[in-house]
C-alpha positions in Angstrom: 0.0 0.0 0.0 1.2 3.5 -0.9 -0.8 5.1 1.9 -2.0 3.6 5.2 -4.1 5.4 7.7 -4.9 3.7 11.0 -7.1 5.0 13.8 -6.8 8.5 12.6 -8.5 11.2 14.6 -8.4 15.0 14.2 -10.2 17.9 15.9 -10.9 21.6 15.7 -10.6 22.9 19.2 -12.6 20.5 21.4 -14.7 19.2 18.4 -13.6 15.9 17.1 -13.9 15.8 13.3 -12.5 12.4 12.6 -13.3 9.3 14.6 -10.7 6.5 14.1 -10.4 6.4 10.3 -8.8 3.3 8.8 -8.0 3.6 5.1 -5.5 2.3 2.6 -4.6 3.3 -1.0 -2.6 1.1 -3.3 -0.1 2.3 -5.8 -1.8 3.4 -9.0 -5.3 3.3 -7.5 -8.0 5.9 -7.8 -9.9 5.9 -4.5 -13.0 8.1 -4.0 -14.2 9.5 -0.7 -17.9 10.5 -0.7 -20.2 11.8 1.9 -22.4 14.7 2.8 -21.2 18.2 3.7 -19.5 18.1 7.1 -18.8 14.4 7.0 -15.1 15.0 7.4 -13.8 14.4 3.9 -11.8 17.6 3.6 -10.6 17.2 7.2 -9.2 13.8 6.3 -7.3 15.1 3.3 -5.9 18.0 5.4 -4.7 15.5 8.0 -3.1 13.3 5.5 -1.3 16.2 3.9 -0.3 17.6 7.3 -2.1 20.9 7.1 -4.2 19.7 10.1 -2.3 17.8 12.9 -3.6 14.4 13.9 -4.8 14.1 17.5 -4.5 10.3 17.4 -3.7 7.5 15.0 -1.1 7.0 12.4 -0.4 8.0 8.8 2.2 5.9 6.9 3.3 6.8 3.3 5.6 4.5 1.3 6.2 2.6 4.6 7.3 5.7 6.5 5.4 7.0 9.5 4.6 10.6 8.6 2.1 11.3 11.3 4.2 14.1 12.8 6.0 15.1 9.6 5.6 18.7 8.4 3.5 19.4 5.3 6.7 20.3 3.4 8.3 17.0 4.3 5.2 15.2 3.0 5.4 17.1 -0.2 9.0 16.2 -0.6 8.1 12.5 0.0 5.5 12.7 -2.7 2.1 13.8 -1.4 0.5 16.8 -3.1 -2.9 18.3 -2.4 -5.2 20.2 -4.7 -7.3 22.1 -2.1 -11.0 22.8 -2.0 -11.8 26.0 -3.8 -8.6 25.9 -5.9 -6.8 28.6 -3.8 -4.7 29.9 -6.6 -2.4 32.9 -6.0 -4.7 35.4 -7.8 -2.2 38.3 -8.4 0.5 36.1 -9.8 0.6 34.9 -13.4 -0.6 31.5 -14.4 2.9 30.4 -15.1 4.2 31.6 -11.8 1.4 29.7 -10.0 2.4 26.5 -11.8 6.1 27.0 -11.0 5.4 27.5 -7.3 4.2 23.9 -7.3 7.8 22.8 -8.0 9.4 24.7 -5.2 11.0 21.5 -3.7 12.8 20.7 -7.0 15.8 22.2 -8.7 14.7 25.1 -11.0 16.5 23.6 -14.0 14.3 20.5 -13.9 11.0 22.4 -14.2 10.9 23.5 -17.8 10.1 20.0 -19.3 7.3 19.5 -16.7 5.9 22.9 -17.4 5.6 22.1 -21.1 4.0 18.8 -20.4 1.3 20.4 -18.2 0.7 23.1 -20.9 0.1 20.3 -23.4 -2.4 18.7 -21.0 -4.2 22.0 -20.3 -3.8 24.1 -23.5 -6.0 26.9 -22.0 -3.2 27.5 -19.4 -0.6 28.0 -22.1 -2.8 30.6 -23.8 -3.2 32.5 -20.6 0.2 31.9 -19.0 1.1 35.6 -18.7 -2.3 36.6 -17.2 -3.1 36.9 -13.5 -4.5 33.7 -12.2 -7.4 35.5 -10.6 -8.7 36.4 -14.1 -9.2 32.8 -15.1 -12.6 31.1 -15.1 -13.4 28.6 -12.3 -12.6 25.6 -14.6 -9.3 27.1 -15.7 -8.4 27.8 -12.1 -9.1 24.1 -11.3 -6.8 23.1 -14.1 -4.2 25.5 -12.8 -4.5 24.0 -9.3 -4.0 20.5 -10.6 -1.0 21.5 -12.8 0.5 23.3 -9.8 0.3 20.2 -7.6 1.7 18.0 -10.4 4.8 20.1 -10.6 5.9 18.5 -7.3 5.9 15.1 -9.2 3.8 13.5 -6.5 3.3 9.8 -5.9 -0.1 10.5 -4.4 -2.4 13.3 -5.5 -5.1 14.5 -3.1 -8.0 16.1 -5.0 -10.5 18.0 -2.9 -13.9 18.7 -4.6 -12.5 19.4 -8.1 -16.0 19.9 -9.6 -17.2 22.4 -7.0 -18.9 25.4 -8.6 -18.2 24.3 -12.2 -20.6 24.0 -15.1 -21.4 20.5 -16.3 -19.2 20.6 -19.4 -16.3 21.8 -17.3 -16.9 19.0 -14.8 -16.7 16.5 -17.6 -13.4 18.0 -18.7 -11.9 17.9 -15.2 -13.0 14.3 -14.7 -11.5 13.4 -18.1 -8.2 14.9 -16.8 -8.5 12.8 -13.6 -9.0 9.6 -15.6 -6.1 10.5 -17.8 -3.8 11.0 -14.8 -4.9 7.6 -13.4 -4.2 6.0 -16.8 -0.6 7.5 -16.5 -0.1 5.7 -13.2 -0.9 8.4 -10.8 -2.3 7.3 -7.4 -5.3 9.6 -6.6 -7.4 10.1 -3.5 -10.5 11.9 -4.7 -12.9 13.8 -2.4 -16.0 14.7 -4.3 -19.6 15.7 -3.5 -20.7 14.5 -6.9 -20.8 10.9 -5.6 -22.0 9.4 -8.9 -19.2 10.9 -11.0 -16.6 10.0 -8.4 -17.6 6.4 -7.9 -18.1 5.9 -11.7 -14.3 6.3 -12.2 -13.0 5.0 -8.9 -11.4 1.6 -8.3 -12.7 1.7 -4.8 -14.6 4.0 -2.6 -15.2 4.9 1.1 -18.4 6.5 2.4 -17.9 8.9 5.4 -20.6 10.0 7.8 -19.9 12.3 10.7 -16.2 11.6 10.7 -16.3 7.8 10.4 -16.2 5.4 7.5 -19.5 3.5 7.3 -19.1 1.8 3.9 -16.3 0.7 1.7 -16.3 -1.3 -1.6 -15.4 -1.1 -5.2 -16.7 1.9 -7.1 -19.3 -0.1 -9.1 -20.5 -1.9 -6.0 -21.1 1.3 -4.2 -22.9 2.7 -7.1 -25.3 -0.2 -6.9 -25.6 -0.1 -3.1 -29.2 0.8 -2.1 -28.0 2.9 0.9 -25.6 4.9 -1.3 -28.3 5.3 -3.9 -30.8 6.8 -1.5 -28.4 8.9 0.6 -26.0 10.2 -2.1 -27.2 9.5 -5.6 -30.7 10.8 -5.3 -32.2 7.5 -6.6 
């Protein structure tokens, strides 16, 4: 397993947000986390990436215990997060935003990766000199993904990539996610659009109030009556 989470707990002040999460992600797997607002999905990603400290439990990555490691150490080891709401650096140019994602790597090694990401997201090449804040929501999501990929991660954490996007842009973003998985990227996807996430996932976990209540393959969860009623509107 590339990522192993055991008994993970996290809290905001006195409020416990995660209640003993056990989760594993295999190399090359696309794993979806689905659940209602407030279920703890974003909190789990933030705890895995180190932005939020764990209050109990353990996070292991590539066999190394990183539970107490800094976020920068986790990036260096190969964990990159695309945060909820994109969070691009609005005044900076598109190209500078992308290059910031490679801050852990030697500058001379970034040019080839920059060109590869421009090829994957041609709209970013066309607007590379513009301020990132001027991009559409879909283009900002592409930018946030390209920025994370500049770190050459082994594990990509995607938090609500379809949030606030028009249906056609959602389709484009999900095609990009499928392409990345096809290239061998390991992806942990948090997504409120449960149907879209489970349709492309190898496996999925369902979170409710900070705890995992279901886990199975993506197709099996899509067919699960509880999931249909609670998350798919069927």
